[in-house]
N, C-alpha and C positions, 0 to 999 in steps of 0.2 A: 503494499499499500504506500508506505513511504517512499518506494522508489519511483512512483508515479507524479510526484510532487517536487519541483525543483528545489534543491537545498535552501537558494537563497529565499525562495517564498517561505518555507518553514521557519528560517529565522525570522523573516519579516512579521509572519503572524503569532509567534512567540514574542517578539519585542513589543508589537502592538498590545497583544494582552496584558503584558506587564505595565505598559503605560495606562491602558484603562484600568487596572486594578488599583495602581498608585494613586489616580485622580479620584477614583470612587471612593477608595478607603480614606481619603484626606476629607470628604465632605461629612463624614460621620463623625459625632462627637466622642469624646470620652470623659471618664470621672476625673476628680481633680485629684486622685491619688497620684503618688510619685510613681507607682508600681505601673501606672498605665500611661506610659509616655510613646507617642510617635515619635520618631526622629528622622531627621534627615541628615545624611553625611556624605563627605567625599572622602574617598579612601585613596592613599597615595601609592602604597606599594605596587597594587595592581590597580592602576587608576579606574576608578567607577563613581558612579553615583548610586548611594544604597538608602532606601527607604526602608524603615523598620517600624512595623505596625504592629500595636499593642491588639492582641485579639482578647487577650483577660489578665489578669495580674500576673500571672506566670508565664502565660504563652505568648511568644513574639514571632511574626512571619518579616523577614527581612527580603526585601528584593535588590539585588546589585547588577547592575548593567554597566559594563565597562570594555575596556580594551587593554589586555596586559600580557604577561608571562604566563606561559603554562607548560606542563612537563607532560610529554607524550606518554602514552599508555603502551605497554609492551606488545600486546595483540593488536594494536590499531595502528601501527607503523609498518613499512615494508623495509626498513633498514636494519642492518644486523645488531646494532647497540640496542640495549634494553631501554634507554631513555634517551631522550634529546629535549631540548628546550626550544620553545617557539613563541612568537606572539600574535595573538588571535582575539576577535570579539568574544565576549562571554555575557551569559545571563544566569545569576546564581540566585537561587530561591532557596530560603534556608529557614526552616521551623526551628524554634529554640524554645526549651521548657525552663526558666529560669527558676531552681530549686531553691536557692538561698537567701532570697531577698529579704524575709523576715530576720533571718539570723543576722544579717549584715546591717540592717536597719537597728536590731537590739544592741549592737556592739557600736553603733554610729558609725558606721562605714558607709561610704558612698554608695548611693542607688541611682544617681542621676544617669539620665540616657540609657536604662535599662542594665546597668551595671550588674555583674553576677557570674555565678557559674552556671552552666547549661549542659543540658542533653539536648540532642536534637537530630533533625532529618534534613539531608541537604539534596537537591536537584540540582545539577549542572548542566549547560548547554554551551559548547564552544564551537566557534565557526570556522571558516577558512584561515590557514597559517599564512604568515608572509615570509617564511624560512625555506627558501628553494631547496635547500638541502635535505629536508624531512620531507619524505612521502607518507603520508596517511592514508589507511586504507578507505576512508571517505573524509570529505572535506568538513562533515558535522559530526560531533560526536556528544555522546549524553553520560552522565554518571549520577549514581544515586549513593549516598553514604550516609550511615549513622556516625554521630558525632559526640564527643565529650570536649568542652571548651570553657575558657573565662573570657569575659569582657569587663574592661576596666575603662573608667573615663578619669582624666585629670584635667577638670575644668573642662575645655571643649576639645580636648586631643581624647581619640578613641583608641586603644588597644584592644586587639582579640587574637586569639590563639584557639584553635581547634585541632582536633585529630579523631580519625577513625577509620574504619575499613571501607572500601569503596568497591562498588561493582560499575564497571564502564562496558559500554557498548556503542554501535554505530547502527544506521540505517541499513547496512546491507549484511548483518546477522553476525558479525565478529564481534566478541565480549571477552571478557576477562574479570578476574578478582584481584584487586590490590590489599594487602592485610592493612597497613597504615598510611594515610595520605595525612600531610600536615598542611595548615595554614597559619600564616602570621600576616596580620595586616595592622596599619596604623591609618587614622582617619582623622578627620575634623568635623566635629559636629557644627552643622550649619544652623539647625534650627529643631525644636521640639515643641510638642503641644500635648496638653494633658486633657 
């Protein structure tokens, strides 16, 4: 089914869906508790715009759209090495359950901008790469990962680290499993609403 739809059309549809989600979720109000914060931030390491939407006191859904450095997956490349780095557009959808907000508040620790430890589920789409030395099995690939991570904020600077196992695949049926993937990012919190 995916072979019948051009790859750029798939990326366009996914991108437009996330843009629609961003603007529609912005129109809904939240309670004034500091645990229910919607946050807009700019990420530096893999440049992107991220919108983190509070579903509830603990549940957050973040959408990050950008253009950055990625690592190839072993079964999705035609090169001899296991890994290569490339630059490509991406869309990252991450559900986070922040489980220690009340504990952090009781110890007078910062919970602004959804700071806390979390477990989650991440879905990632990567587009066409610009590295001519890397040949991927498909110009669009997908991954699903369970994550554990921490998110901290120092005034307007956001620090995120997460890790977890990932299942990756492309639209041609190639797939694989990677036991541990790491993400580290620094960002700037542009705006928040409660």
